[in-house]
C-alpha atoms as an extended CHARMM CRD file, in Angstrom:
* protein
*
       133  EXT
         1         1  UNK       CA             -4.6360000000       -6.3710000000       -8.7600000000  PROA      1               0.0000000000
         2         2  UNK       CA             -7.8480000000       -7.6890000000      -10.2540000000  PROA      2               0.0000000000
         3         3  UNK       CA            -10.6720000000       -8.9310000000       -8.0440000000  PROA      3               0.0000000000
         4         4  UNK       CA            -10.1590000000      -12.6600000000       -8.7670000000  PROA      4               0.0000000000
         5         5  UNK       CA             -6.4770000000      -12.7270000000       -7.8170000000  PROA      5               0.0000000000
         6         6  UNK       CA             -7.1080000000      -10.4430000000       -4.8230000000  PROA      6               0.0000000000
         7         7  UNK       CA             -9.7440000000      -12.8270000000       -3.4790000000  PROA      7               0.0000000000
         8         8  UNK       CA             -7.6050000000      -15.8870000000       -4.1650000000  PROA      8               0.0000000000
         9         9  UNK       CA             -4.4710000000      -14.3720000000       -2.6150000000  PROA      9               0.0000000000
        10        10  UNK       CA             -6.1870000000      -13.0900000000        0.5230000000  PROA      10              0.0000000000
        11        11  UNK       CA             -9.0140000000      -15.4990000000        1.2940000000  PROA      11              0.0000000000
        12        12  UNK       CA             -9.3940000000      -15.5110000000        5.0650000000  PROA      12              0.0000000000
        13        13  UNK       CA            -12.8870000000      -17.0360000000        5.1210000000  PROA      13              0.0000000000
        14        14  UNK       CA            -12.6430000000      -18.6250000000        8.5630000000  PROA      14              0.0000000000
        15        15  UNK       CA            -10.5530000000      -15.8770000000       10.1600000000  PROA      15              0.0000000000
        16        16  UNK       CA            -11.6270000000      -13.2290000000       12.6560000000  PROA      16              0.0000000000
        17        17  UNK       CA             -9.8770000000       -9.8370000000       12.6800000000  PROA      17              0.0000000000
        18        18  UNK       CA            -10.3550000000       -7.3120000000       15.4860000000  PROA      18              0.0000000000
        19        19  UNK       CA             -9.7930000000       -3.7180000000       14.3650000000  PROA      19              0.0000000000
        20        20  UNK       CA             -9.1510000000       -1.2880000000       17.2170000000  PROA      20              0.0000000000
        21        21  UNK       CA             -9.4890000000        2.2300000000       15.8210000000  PROA      21              0.0000000000
        22        22  UNK       CA            -11.2890000000        5.3640000000       17.0010000000  PROA      22              0.0000000000
        23        23  UNK       CA            -11.1910000000        7.3630000000       13.7460000000  PROA      23              0.0000000000
        24        24  UNK       CA            -14.1580000000        6.6520000000       11.4630000000  PROA      24              0.0000000000
        25        25  UNK       CA            -12.2280000000        7.4970000000        8.2720000000  PROA      25              0.0000000000
        26        26  UNK       CA             -9.6240000000        4.8480000000        9.1360000000  PROA      26              0.0000000000
        27        27  UNK       CA            -12.3950000000        2.3080000000        9.8170000000  PROA      27              0.0000000000
        28        28  UNK       CA            -13.7490000000        3.0190000000        6.3500000000  PROA      28              0.0000000000
        29        29  UNK       CA            -10.3010000000        2.2800000000        4.9020000000  PROA      29              0.0000000000
        30        30  UNK       CA             -9.9890000000       -1.0050000000        6.8060000000  PROA      30              0.0000000000
        31        31  UNK       CA            -13.5060000000       -2.0340000000        5.8290000000  PROA      31              0.0000000000
        32        32  UNK       CA            -12.7820000000       -1.3600000000        2.1420000000  PROA      32              0.0000000000
        33        33  UNK       CA             -9.3780000000       -3.0450000000        2.2820000000  PROA      33              0.0000000000
        34        34  UNK       CA            -10.6160000000       -6.1620000000        4.0550000000  PROA      34              0.0000000000
        35        35  UNK       CA            -14.1580000000       -6.5650000000        2.6890000000  PROA      35              0.0000000000
        36        36  UNK       CA            -13.1900000000       -8.9840000000       -0.0860000000  PROA      36              0.0000000000
        37        37  UNK       CA            -11.0270000000      -11.2070000000        2.1280000000  PROA      37              0.0000000000
        38        38  UNK       CA            -14.1600000000      -12.9060000000        3.5170000000  PROA      38              0.0000000000
        39        39  UNK       CA            -12.8180000000      -12.5240000000        7.0480000000  PROA      39              0.0000000000
        40        40  UNK       CA            -15.1080000000      -11.6440000000        9.9230000000  PROA      40              0.0000000000
        41        41  UNK       CA            -14.3650000000       -8.1130000000       11.1460000000  PROA      41              0.0000000000
        42        42  UNK       CA            -14.8550000000       -7.0830000000       14.7620000000  PROA      42              0.0000000000
        43        43  UNK       CA            -14.5850000000       -3.4310000000       15.7970000000  PROA      43              0.0000000000
        44        44  UNK       CA            -13.4630000000       -1.6430000000       18.9690000000  PROA      44              0.0000000000
        45        45  UNK       CA            -13.2260000000        2.1390000000       19.4450000000  PROA      45              0.0000000000
        46        46  UNK       CA            -10.7580000000        2.0900000000       22.3580000000  PROA      46              0.0000000000
        47        47  UNK       CA             -8.3080000000       -0.1750000000       24.1610000000  PROA      47              0.0000000000
        48        48  UNK       CA            -10.7400000000       -1.1450000000       26.9180000000  PROA      48              0.0000000000
        49        49  UNK       CA            -13.3200000000       -2.3220000000       24.3730000000  PROA      49              0.0000000000
        50        50  UNK       CA            -10.5980000000       -4.3620000000       22.6620000000  PROA      50              0.0000000000
        51        51  UNK       CA             -9.6040000000       -6.1000000000       25.9140000000  PROA      51              0.0000000000
        52        52  UNK       CA            -13.2740000000       -6.8230000000       26.7020000000  PROA      52              0.0000000000
        53        53  UNK       CA            -13.9700000000       -8.1970000000       23.1990000000  PROA      53              0.0000000000
        54        54  UNK       CA            -10.9470000000      -10.5140000000       23.2840000000  PROA      54              0.0000000000
        55        55  UNK       CA            -11.9850000000      -11.8020000000       26.7080000000  PROA      55              0.0000000000
        56        56  UNK       CA            -15.4710000000      -12.8400000000       25.5470000000  PROA      56              0.0000000000
        57        57  UNK       CA            -14.8520000000      -13.7540000000       21.8810000000  PROA      57              0.0000000000
        58        58  UNK       CA            -13.3740000000      -17.0650000000       20.8220000000  PROA      58              0.0000000000
        59        59  UNK       CA            -10.7980000000      -17.3490000000       18.0940000000  PROA      59              0.0000000000
        60        60  UNK       CA             -9.6860000000      -13.8050000000       17.3610000000  PROA      60              0.0000000000
        61        61  UNK       CA             -6.9910000000      -14.5580000000       14.7780000000  PROA      61              0.0000000000
        62        62  UNK       CA             -5.2630000000      -11.1830000000       14.5390000000  PROA      62              0.0000000000
        63        63  UNK       CA             -5.6700000000       -7.6800000000       15.9940000000  PROA      63              0.0000000000
        64        64  UNK       CA             -4.9980000000       -4.3670000000       14.2470000000  PROA      64              0.0000000000
        65        65  UNK       CA             -4.2900000000       -2.0360000000       17.1700000000  PROA      65              0.0000000000
        66        66  UNK       CA             -4.1980000000        1.7420000000       16.8980000000  PROA      66              0.0000000000
        67        67  UNK       CA             -1.8290000000        3.1540000000       19.5170000000  PROA      67              0.0000000000
        68        68  UNK       CA             -3.4000000000        6.5560000000       20.2630000000  PROA      68              0.0000000000
        69        69  UNK       CA             -6.8150000000        5.6520000000       21.6430000000  PROA      69              0.0000000000
        70        70  UNK       CA             -9.2370000000        7.1380000000       24.1710000000  PROA      70              0.0000000000
        71        71  UNK       CA             -9.9070000000        5.4890000000       27.5770000000  PROA      71              0.0000000000
        72        72  UNK       CA             -7.0030000000        2.9850000000       27.2620000000  PROA      72              0.0000000000
        73        73  UNK       CA             -4.1650000000        3.3820000000       24.7750000000  PROA      73              0.0000000000
        74        74  UNK       CA             -3.0620000000        0.6350000000       22.4040000000  PROA      74              0.0000000000
        75        75  UNK       CA              0.1300000000       -0.2120000000       24.3000000000  PROA      75              0.0000000000
        76        76  UNK       CA             -1.7430000000       -0.8260000000       27.5820000000  PROA      76              0.0000000000
        77        77  UNK       CA             -4.4580000000       -2.7910000000       25.7740000000  PROA      77              0.0000000000
        78        78  UNK       CA             -1.7570000000       -4.9040000000       24.0750000000  PROA      78              0.0000000000
        79        79  UNK       CA             -0.0830000000       -5.6700000000       27.4120000000  PROA      79              0.0000000000
        80        80  UNK       CA             -3.3880000000       -6.7680000000       28.9530000000  PROA      80              0.0000000000
        81        81  UNK       CA             -4.4090000000       -8.8910000000       25.9460000000  PROA      81              0.0000000000
        82        82  UNK       CA             -0.9890000000      -10.5630000000       25.6780000000  PROA      82              0.0000000000
        83        83  UNK       CA             -1.0570000000      -11.4210000000       29.3960000000  PROA      83              0.0000000000
        84        84  UNK       CA             -4.0700000000      -13.6980000000       28.8250000000  PROA      84              0.0000000000
        85        85  UNK       CA             -3.8850000000      -14.4210000000       25.0820000000  PROA      85              0.0000000000
        86        86  UNK       CA             -0.2210000000      -14.4300000000       24.1020000000  PROA      86              0.0000000000
        87        87  UNK       CA             -0.9760000000      -16.4760000000       20.9790000000  PROA      87              0.0000000000
        88        88  UNK       CA             -2.9630000000      -13.6730000000       19.2660000000  PROA      88              0.0000000000
        89        89  UNK       CA             -0.7820000000      -11.6190000000       16.9130000000  PROA      89              0.0000000000
        90        90  UNK       CA             -1.1920000000       -7.8610000000       17.3770000000  PROA      90              0.0000000000
        91        91  UNK       CA             -0.2130000000       -5.4820000000       14.5900000000  PROA      91              0.0000000000
        92        92  UNK       CA              0.2040000000       -1.8950000000       15.7820000000  PROA      92              0.0000000000
        93        93  UNK       CA             -0.8890000000        0.8770000000       13.4690000000  PROA      93              0.0000000000
        94        94  UNK       CA             -0.2030000000        4.5170000000       14.2100000000  PROA      94              0.0000000000
        95        95  UNK       CA              0.3360000000        7.8690000000       12.5490000000  PROA      95              0.0000000000
        96        96  UNK       CA              2.6290000000        8.9090000000       15.3750000000  PROA      96              0.0000000000
        97        97  UNK       CA              5.8710000000        7.2640000000       14.2890000000  PROA      97              0.0000000000
        98        98  UNK       CA              8.2640000000        9.2520000000       16.4310000000  PROA      98              0.0000000000
        99        99  UNK       CA             11.7940000000        8.2360000000       17.4040000000  PROA      99              0.0000000000
       100       100  UNK       CA             11.5200000000        5.3740000000       19.8840000000  PROA      100             0.0000000000
       101       101  UNK       CA              7.8260000000        4.6820000000       19.1840000000  PROA      101             0.0000000000
       102       102  UNK       CA              8.5100000000        1.4550000000       17.2830000000  PROA      102             0.0000000000
       103       103  UNK       CA             10.5710000000        0.0620000000       20.1810000000  PROA      103             0.0000000000
       104       104  UNK       CA              7.9740000000        1.1570000000       22.7690000000  PROA      104             0.0000000000
       105       105  UNK       CA              5.2010000000       -0.4640000000       20.7150000000  PROA      105             0.0000000000
       106       106  UNK       CA              7.0900000000       -3.7300000000       20.2160000000  PROA      106             0.0000000000
       107       107  UNK       CA              8.1150000000       -3.7470000000       23.9090000000  PROA      107             0.0000000000
       108       108  UNK       CA              4.3990000000       -3.5630000000       24.8160000000  PROA      108             0.0000000000
       109       109  UNK       CA              3.9540000000       -6.9090000000       23.0330000000  PROA      109             0.0000000000
       110       110  UNK       CA              2.9270000000       -5.9760000000       19.4910000000  PROA      110             0.0000000000
       111       111  UNK       CA              4.1430000000       -8.4880000000       16.9350000000  PROA      111             0.0000000000
       112       112  UNK       CA              4.3770000000       -6.0510000000       14.0370000000  PROA      112             0.0000000000
       113       113  UNK       CA              4.0040000000       -2.3820000000       13.1700000000  PROA      113             0.0000000000
       114       114  UNK       CA              2.4070000000       -0.3730000000       10.3460000000  PROA      114             0.0000000000
       115       115  UNK       CA              2.9670000000        3.3910000000       10.0400000000  PROA      115             0.0000000000
       116       116  UNK       CA              0.0330000000        5.4800000000        8.8030000000  PROA      116             0.0000000000
       117       117  UNK       CA             -0.7860000000        6.2730000000        6.1220000000  PROA      117             0.0000000000
       118       118  UNK       CA             -0.9980000000        2.5220000000        5.5460000000  PROA      118             0.0000000000
       119       119  UNK       CA             -0.7080000000        1.2910000000        1.9950000000  PROA      119             0.0000000000
       120       120  UNK       CA             -3.3690000000       -1.2010000000        0.8930000000  PROA      120             0.0000000000
       121       121  UNK       CA             -0.9700000000       -3.9700000000       -0.2170000000  PROA      121             0.0000000000
       122       122  UNK       CA              1.2730000000       -3.4870000000        2.8420000000  PROA      122             0.0000000000
       123       123  UNK       CA             -1.7380000000       -3.9620000000        5.1260000000  PROA      123             0.0000000000
       124       124  UNK       CA             -2.8450000000       -7.1730000000        3.4150000000  PROA      124             0.0000000000
       125       125  UNK       CA              0.6720000000       -8.6280000000        3.1740000000  PROA      125             0.0000000000
       126       126  UNK       CA              1.3320000000       -7.9250000000        6.8720000000  PROA      126             0.0000000000
       127       127  UNK       CA             -1.9270000000       -9.5100000000        8.0080000000  PROA      127             0.0000000000
       128       128  UNK       CA             -1.2860000000      -12.4590000000        5.6950000000  PROA      128             0.0000000000
       129       129  UNK       CA              2.0190000000      -13.1920000000        7.4730000000  PROA      129             0.0000000000
       130       130  UNK       CA             -0.0350000000      -14.0740000000       10.5580000000  PROA      130             0.0000000000
       131       131  UNK       CA             -3.0760000000      -15.6700000000        8.9120000000  PROA      131             0.0000000000
       132       132  UNK       CA             -1.4390000000      -17.8370000000        6.2650000000  PROA      132             0.0000000000
       133       133  UNK       CA             -1.8680000000      -21.5160000000        7.1930000000  PROA      133             0.0000000000
């Protein structure tokens, strides 16, 4: 996809995305994938940071939530966020797609699920489902 159509298709200029991920290499992927969308990116390294950020930040439009995290895992963080902010879509992303994981993740309150390794276009299309006006 060329840069012009990429920017036109995924222009999230007034949108705020919280990325909850503890692996730096994955953060580099998300930064590269989302940099041309013009969205504002917020970062958390664990579930507790994510809960704290959502509590003090207005208008988080979507959350990309890793499941295996230090301090507080993604499922617990999702439950706590959804208790107070049920309107925020949370997209789980995990490399640990074992039997029953998808159900456990969705039961925790996640709205969608991406299995790692995440494909570039799949990431953007999934986020767009929740950000498209």
